[in-house]
Structures are given as C-alpha cells and as structure tokens.
N, C-alpha and C positions, 0 to 999 in steps of 0.2 A: 504493500500500500504506500509506504514512504517513497520507494523508488518510482511508483506510478505518479505520485503527486509531484515529485521533483521533475520527472520527464514532462508532465503536463505543463508545469510552470515554466520549464525551459522552453518548451514549444511556444507558449504564449509570449515569452520574452523575446525569442528570436523573431516571432511574427511582429511584435511591436517595434523591434529595431529595424526590420525590413521596411515596415511602414514608414518609419522615420526617414530612412534613406530615400525611399522612392518618393516621399512627399516633401523632400527638403526644400523645394522651391514653392510649394503650396502647403505651408504648415497648417496643422489642425489643432484647435483648442477644443477640448471636450469640457463643457460647462455643465456640471450637475446642478439641478434646481429642485429643491424639495421644500416642503413647508409643514409645520405642525398645524394642528387643527384650525381651520378657518383663517389661514394666514394669507390667502390670495395668490396661490401659486400660478394658476392659469392666467390670471390678470397680469402678473409680473412678466411671464414669458411673452404674452401677446404684446404688451406695451414695450418691452425690451426690443422685440423684433421690429415693431412699427417705428420706434424711435431710432433704431440703427439704419433703417431704410430711408427715413426722413428725419434728418439730424438737426433741424433748426432749434430744437429744444434740448440739445445736448452740449451746452457750453463747457461743462466740467469734464467731458471726455476729450482729452488733449488732441487725439487724432482727428476728432470731428471739428474741434475749434480751429485747428490749424489747416483744415482742408486736406489732411493726409488721406482720409477715406474718400476715394473718388466715386465709388459705387457700391451698392449692397443689393444682393439678389438671392432669392431662394433657389436651392438646388435639390435634386433627389438625395435623400439621406443615405449614408453608406451601409446601414444595417437594414437589410430587407425583411428581417423577421420581426422587427419592432414596429408597432403602429406609429403612423405619422401624427405629430401634434397638429391639431386642426386649427391652424392659425387663422385662416380666412374666416371661418365661421365664428370664432371667438371675437375677432376684431369687428365683424359686422354687428355682433350683439352689443359690444361696448360702445360703438360709435354711430349706431343707426339713428333714425329719426326719433325712435322711442327706445333709448338705450336700456339694456338690462345687463345684469351680471351673467357672464358665460357659464355654461355647465362645467363643473369641476371634473377633472380627469381622475379615474380610479385605478389606473394601472400605469405602467411605464410607457412613454412615448418619446419621440425624438424629432428634431428638425435641423436641417443644415442651412445656415445663412452664410453666404460667401461674401467677403469684403475685398474689394480691390484697393490696395493701400500703397501709397507712394512713401517709401522709407525716408526718414529724416536723417539729419546728421551728415557726416562726411561721405559715407558710403552711398547715402541716398542721392547725392548729386551725380553719381556715376552710374546709377542703376535705374531701371524703369520700375513701374509699379509691379507689385506681386499680389497674389491672391492668398488670403488667409481664410480658412474655413472655420466657422464657429458651429460646432455640433452641440446643440442644446438637448440635454437628456433630462426629461421630466419624470420624476417618480414620487410616489407617496411618502410623506414623512414617517408613516408607520413602519415602512420598510427600513428606513435608516435607524430608527430606534431599536429594531430587532437585532442590529449588528452587535449591540451590547450583550445579547444573550449568548454569543459565542464563547464568552469567558465565564459563563455561569453554569453550574450544574443545576439539575432539576430541583434538588433540595434547596440550594441557595436561592434560586428564583422563586420557589414556593414560599420560603420563609419571608423574603422581602415583599412579595405580593400580598401575602396574608397580613403581614404587619401593617402595611399601608391601608389595606381594606378595612381593618377592624373599626377605626373611628368613623367610617363613612356610612351615611345613611343609604347611599346607593348600593352598598354591598350587602345590605341586610339579608336579602333573599338568598344570595349565594352563600353567605356565611352560615345561614340557618341550614341549608342543604349540606354543607360540609360537616357541620356539627352532627348531623344525623347519618353520616357516612363512615364506614369502617374501611380505611385505606388498605388494611391488610386482608380484607375479604377477597374472595375470588372475583375476578372481573365479570361484571354484568354489563353488557353493551348498552341497554336502555338507560341504565344508571350513569354510565360514562357520558352518553349523549346529553342527558339532563344536566349533568355538571358542566359540560362544555357550553351548553346553551345558556345556562344561568350566568356563567362567567362572562360570556360574550355580551349578554345584556348589561352586565355591570360595566364592562369596558365601554360600551356605547353610551351609557349614562354619564360616566365621568368625562368622556370626551365632549359630550354636549354641555357639560358643566364647566368646561374650560381647563380641565386637568390634562396632563401630558404623559402619564405613565401607562398608556394603554397598550401593553405588549402581552402576547404576540400580535403584531399588527395585522397579519393575514386573517385573524379572527374577524376583524371588521371589514376586510376587503378580501374575502376568500376566492372570488372568481370561480374558476372551474374546479377549485380544490374543495368547494363546499361539501361537507358531509364525509370527507376523507378522514382516515385515522390521524393523518398528520396535523389536522386542525380540530381534533376531538380529544382534548385533554384539558386539564385545569390544575391550578396549584392545590396541593394537598399537604397537610401536616405529615411529617415522616413518622410512621408507627415504629414500635420497638423491633418488630421483625417484618421483613418484606418477602413473603414466600413467592416462589415462581407462580406466575399466572394471577398474582394479586392485582388489584386495581392500581395500587401505587406503582408497582413494577411496570405495568403496562403504560401508565401515564408517563413514567420516566422514559420508557423506550420511545414513545411517540414524541416526547419533547426532544429527544436526541435526533429522531428522524426529521423533525421540523427544522432543526438547525442544519443538518447535513443535506437535506433534499430541497429546502426552501431558501434558507438564509445564505448558506455558503455559495450556491449557484449564482445568486444575485451579486454577491461580493465578487465572485470570480469573473462573471460575464459582463457586468456593468459597472459596479461601484469602483473596482480596482483599476478601471481604465480612465477615470475622471481626472482631469488636470486641475480644474478650479471648481469650487463648490460654494453655493449660496444656500443658506438655511433661513427661510422666512418664518417669522415668529409673530403671533398676535399677542404682543406683550401687554397692550392695553386691555385686551379681553381677559388675560390672566390677572391683571391688577384689579379689574372690576370684579372678578370671581372671588378674590380674597387671598389672604396669606397662604393658604394651602395650595392654591393654584400657582402662585409665584414660586413657592418652594418646589413644587412639581416641575415647573419650568426650569428651575436651577438644576435639578437632578437630570432632567432630560438633556439639557445642554452639555452637562458633564458626560453623560453616556454617549452623546453624539461625538464629542471630542475624543472620547476613548476609542471610538471606532476608527478615528483617523490616526491614532497614536502609532508611531513606528513599531514599538514593542521590542521584545528581546531577540526576535528573529530578523531584525532589519538587515543584518549582514547577509542573510540568505536571500532576502529580496533583492539586494543589490547584485549578488552573484547571478541571480536569475533574471537580471535586467528589469527588475520590478519597478513600477512607477509609484510615485507618491503624490498625493494632492499637494499643490504648491501654495494655494491660498484658500482660505475659508472665511466667508463673510456671514455673520449673523445679523440679519436685518429685521428690525421691528417695523412692521407694516402699519398702514392706516394712520400715518403721520398727519394726513389731512383732517383727521378727527380732532386735532389740536391746533390752536393758534400757534404761529411760528415761535412766539415767545416761550412756549413750553417744549419745543423740539429738543433743545439742549438737555433738558431734564430727562426726557425719554431716552435719548442717546446715552446719558450718564448711567441710567438704570441698566440698559443693555450692556454697557461697558463693565459695570459691576458684576452682572450675572456671568458674563464671559470670563472675567478675571477669576471668579470663584470656580467656574467650571474648568478653566485651564489648570488651576491649582489642584483641584480634586482629581482630575484625570491624569495628573503628572504628565502633561502633554508637552511635546517638543517636536519641532519639525516644520510644519507649514506656518505661513504667516497668517495670523488671524486678526479680525477687526469686527467692530460692532457699529451699527449705523441705524438711523431712523429714516424711513422712506415712505412714499406712497407711489406705487407704480401707476395708478390712475387717480388723479386729483378729482374729487367729487364735490368739494366745498370751496367757498370764498370766505375770507376773513372779515370780521366786523368788530366793533366795540360798542357795547350797549350800556345804558344806565340801569342798574338793578338796585333799587332801594338806596340810591345815593352813591352806590359803588360802581366804578367802571369795570366792566367785565369784558375780557377778550374772548370772543366767541367765533364759531364757524357757522356758516349757513349752507344748507344743502337741501336736496329733495329727499324726503323720507321714503324709505323702501316700502313700507307698509301702506301708506296712503297716497304717496305722490305729491303731497303738499310740501311747501318749503318752510323750514323752521330754523331758528337759531339754537345753537347747542353749546353748553359749557360743561365739560366733563368733570370739573374739579381741578384743584391745584395739585400737580405732582410735586413731591418733595424735592427740594434742592439737593438734599443729601440722600443718596440711594439707600444708605444704611437704615433709614427710618422704615423702609419697606422690607429690606432683606433680613434685618434682625428679627422682626416679628414673624416673618415667614419661617426662618430657621427655628424659632422658639416654639413652633407648633400652634400659634394663635389662630383662632377661627374667624377673627374680624379685625379690621383696622381700628386703631384706638380712637382717633378723633377725625376721621376723614371718610368720605364716601366718593368713590370714583364711578362715574356713569359711562355708559357707551350708548351709541346710537347707530342704527343701520341706515346708511345712505344709499340711494340708488345712483347709478352713473349720471353725471350731468349731461344735459343736451348741449351740443357744441358743433361748431363748423370749423373743420380743420383746413387751414390754408395750405397751399402747395408748399411742400418742404417741411411741414409740421407733423410730428407724431402726436399721440395723445398727451395731454398735460399731466405732469407728474411732480413729485418732490424728491430730489436727489437721486433719481434713477441714473442720471449721468455720472454722478460721483461714485455710485455703487459699481457702475460699469467700468469706470476708470480703475478702481481698485482691482476688479476681477480680471480684466483682460487688457487694460490700457498699455501695459509694458510690452505686450505681444503685437501691438499695432504700430510700433515705432520703427 
C-alpha cells in the first residue's frame, strides 16, 4: 500500500511538472473558492469573473490599473469530468431587470478565465503579451472542513462532537437517541439509519443557526452517496468493550471508509492541486448568532488552516514534486451591510480570528490574510437622526418585501477581544450589545460599458490572491 501511494504520488508529481513545462508560456493559476454557510460563494465567483472581464471597477488590482491586462475571455475548462460553473446564468440573475440572488452550487464546479497580460518591468519591454489562465475551482465549505477529520480517529471525533452537542438545544433529539442506544450491541441497520438521520438533522439545524462545526459535510450534501454506508454513521460514546459486529465497531469502520473513499479522493484530485485559496466567511451572521457561533467560527478557521499545514511529511511532498497552497485569504463577506466607518472593525475581528486560528493550528507555510469585502454591493450609505443621535446606516431593498429600508446593525467593538473573550469563555449572549442582520436583495442597476458589478474591495482581494502572477 505504501509503495502504491508513493508511485501514485510520483505519477501525479511528474504529471504536474510536465504540465508546468508544457505551459511555461501560458501559466495557470488554480484558485480555490469555498465558503462557510451563507457566505456568498456563487456571488463572489460571478462578480470576480465579471469584474476581470470588465475592469473599470478594479483600481486596486495593479495589473488592471496599469492596463497590463489587455483582454479577458472564457475558455473551455481543462477538467472534462467536473461540471462547469454556470457563470452566465448567475450573472443574469444578479444583474437583470428584476435582480435576484443566484442559486447556490452544491457540488464542485470549475471555470477557466484566460487573461492576456503585457508583462511589466525590464523584461516586459522586450517581450509581447502572454496568456495567463485562471482556473477557478468552486467547492462547498463543508468539504474543506472535512479535511480536519483526516487527523482524527472515530473516538476523538465522537468525543469532540458529543461534547459540543451537549449544551445545544438543537441536539436534544439526537442526544436522547444516543442515551437510549447501546454502542456495544450488535449492529441493527434500522437503528444505524435512525442515528445517522437524527445526527444529520442536528447538523442542518446548527448550520441554519449560524454555527460552523457541521462535519461530516457530505451528510448535508450527500448527492449520489445518499443512503450509502459511508454516510450512515454518527458519533457515539466509546463503550468498555467493542465486540466485532457491534454498532460502535461498524460506525468506526464507516467513519474510516468516509475518510478514505470520500475525503482523501477530494484532497488528492482537487484540493492538492490548488495554488491560491479564498475562504468566504459570514462573520456578521456569526456575530449576530452569538458567542457560541463566533467560537465555532474560530475553531472552524483553525481546522481549515490545519488542512493547509505542511505537516511532518512535507519533505516527502517535496520529493514527490508536491504542490502547496501559496496564499490563503479569509474574507468576511457582506461588508455592504455596514457603513464604511465600521469596515475596519470587521476586518480587525477577522484578523483576530485568523491570528488565533494560525496559532492553534501551529500553521506555517502559505501567506495568509484577512479582509472584509462585498462581492456585490447591494446598499448605499446614509446618516440619519435617531433620537438626537447621528447614526451611520445603509439603505437597500429588503429581500422579503422588496421595499427599501435603512438599517443599522449595531456598533462593532473597536477591540476584537470584547467578542472573542466571551466566545472562548462559553457565554451564551453578548453582555451589553445586540448585533442585527438584514437580508438585502440585489440592487437594480445599469452597468456601463467596461463596468462589472459594484463591489467593496473585490479588487484588493484579487490583488492579494493573484496580483503577483499578473506582472
């Protein structure tokens, strides 16, 4: 098995090196895009493509500002077995006469955007333009969270999952079922299915509540795996003995099968080939949901960084020509729900979460950053008089009613520790603050020639992720 793994890795490494040489004059950047619950992944990718094709709103992307990008056009993607990201349909939904949010994607997809770039600097004056391919790989955030399972045994994962579930009301039904279950008893398939179904319902509930620890992710997005043994297990307390054919032993086997047949193939076939990565985070939604949701987000970010950690076998990866992600951006989305006066506070909170996650994961290697963005700006800013107090608000079209309204979400703290300390301490509510959220619909707009959809700092995020490869 070890020799097979080495041979397979060596084959993939040689394939990667060959690809590098054959594409020396048309380099490729593989950008991974994923998002935790309700973070706006589809909107981000759609707006990114539109604004790279029409670059008037991208002044902080150096190659666009200096005119180095001469043209951008879509091409057939290189992976024929992966669904194409439906850019045209999503853009029409966002920018039509009656704009709506596009449907979210529930599996992996891909799109290739080719950029004709005139190199800058000394060499640029002697060479003509070159083509840089940007392959955008879109995949669910649940899949990325699953990578943290690779380093956990079934016992460890069960202990952690049950400990987090105990204080949660959403876990009541599942915990009641576990309490009535003997893990050492002989496997009964209807009982196993009932446990898996109850656990899946619990994961769906905490995801809807703004929490982030909903693993295994394929339980919520099973696709054609629905009903298979690989997604029919659940965390159980370890009994004193685990006889062969017992429920516990079978769940342990299925958990390991999930890792080997679901998680590892994704890592091998897609994740390990990514050059740059952006993780979209609904930080405002987590803050609104309360301290537990913020602490969940902190743990999720640590698990995500752990998946990118070089690890003790980094030397083997280098021998096998293995690739490592070079840059990772954690972006708090929906910055347009805040007046710009509070954007710095949101970014500071993301910075603090990233700093803690980096320390907890003992991470080293890729360049990491945090930012607050809005891939599609849905609001305008205003200042109103509220009881003699001037409030900085945003105005937008409400998703539920279509009516326009002013919105003030509350004052984010200047010191992120005010949030993070209460989150770490296990508090269930903020001490003296209440943070609101609002659902806005896309704004009606007319795009002028050369303009992509309006955004906040999408150009800055793009500069961090790929700007150095466009020079």
